[in-house]
C-alpha positions in Angstrom: 41.5 59.6 42.2 39.2 58.5 45.0 37.5 56.0 42.7 40.9 54.6 41.7 41.6 54.2 45.4 38.3 52.6 45.9 38.8 50.1 43.1 42.2 49.3 44.5 40.6 48.8 48.0 38.0 46.4 46.5 40.6 44.4 44.7 42.7 43.9 47.8 39.6 43.0 49.7 38.7 40.3 47.2 42.1 38.9 47.2 42.0 38.9 51.1 38.7 37.2 51.2 39.7 34.6 48.7 42.9 34.0 50.7 40.7 33.7 53.9 39.0 30.7 52.3 42.4 29.2 51.3 43.8 29.7 54.7 41.4 27.1 56.2 40.8 28.9 59.4 44.3 30.3 59.5 46.0 26.9 59.7 48.0 27.5 56.5 50.7 30.1 56.7 51.0 31.7 53.2 47.3 32.3 52.7 47.0 33.6 56.2 49.8 36.1 55.5 48.1 37.1 52.3 44.8 37.8 54.2 46.6 40.1 56.7 48.5 42.0 54.0 45.5 42.2 51.7 43.1 43.5 54.3 45.6 46.0 55.6 46.0 47.3 52.0 42.3 47.3 51.5 41.6 49.4 54.5 44.4 51.7 53.7 43.1 52.5 50.2 39.5 52.6 51.5 40.7 55.3 54.0 42.0 57.4 51.1 38.7 57.3 49.5 37.1 58.7 52.6 38.9 62.1 52.1 36.4 62.9 49.3 33.7 60.4 49.3 31.2 60.3 52.3 31.8 57.2 54.5 28.4 55.6 54.0 28.6 55.9 50.3 32.2 54.6 50.1 31.4 51.6 52.3 28.3 50.8 50.3 30.2 50.9 47.1 33.2 48.9 48.6 31.1 46.2 50.1 28.6 46.0 47.2 31.2 45.7 44.6 33.2 43.3 46.8 30.2 41.0 47.3 29.6 40.7 43.5 33.3 40.1 42.7 33.9 37.6 45.5 30.7 35.8 44.5 32.2 35.5 41.0 35.5 34.3 42.5 33.6 31.7 44.5 31.8 30.4 41.4 34.9 30.3 39.2 37.7 29.5 41.6 36.0 27.3 44.3 33.2 26.0 42.1 30.5 27.2 44.5 27.1 27.5 42.7 24.5 30.0 43.4 20.9 29.4 43.3 18.2 31.7 41.8 17.5 33.7 45.1 21.2 34.3 45.5 21.7 35.5 41.9 18.7 37.8 42.3 20.0 39.2 45.6 23.5 39.8 44.1 21.8 41.4 41.1 19.9 43.8 43.4 23.2 44.7 45.2 24.8 45.4 41.9 21.8 47.6 40.9 22.1 49.4 44.2 25.7 50.1 43.6 25.0 51.4 40.1 22.1 53.6 41.2 24.3 55.1 44.0 27.1 55.7 41.8 25.2 57.1 38.8 22.4 59.1 40.4 23.3 60.1 44.0 24.4 63.6 44.6 26.4 62.3 47.6 28.9 60.8 45.2 31.4 63.2 43.7 31.3 63.0 39.9 
């Protein structure tokens, strides 16, 4: 169940970060409220994962998956292109998440 909570936390974080861009510096009410609600939910669900997954591992997975997903959202939704070094860097982050999740003994399987 911890990984379900982690995925839900990441989803809320991606929604919150997307809304953060749309809030235009908290000058638009609806996106600003969505930021607050989404981040509150993200941290709540992240806290649930910390009951069974070590904090360093949970945060690494949460932030790594979030970086990859928000980069995709930026590309698709906001038409923000990535250059080769950015793509390589994001691929390395994704590789780190996979290595941690698949091979680390710190992650409950």
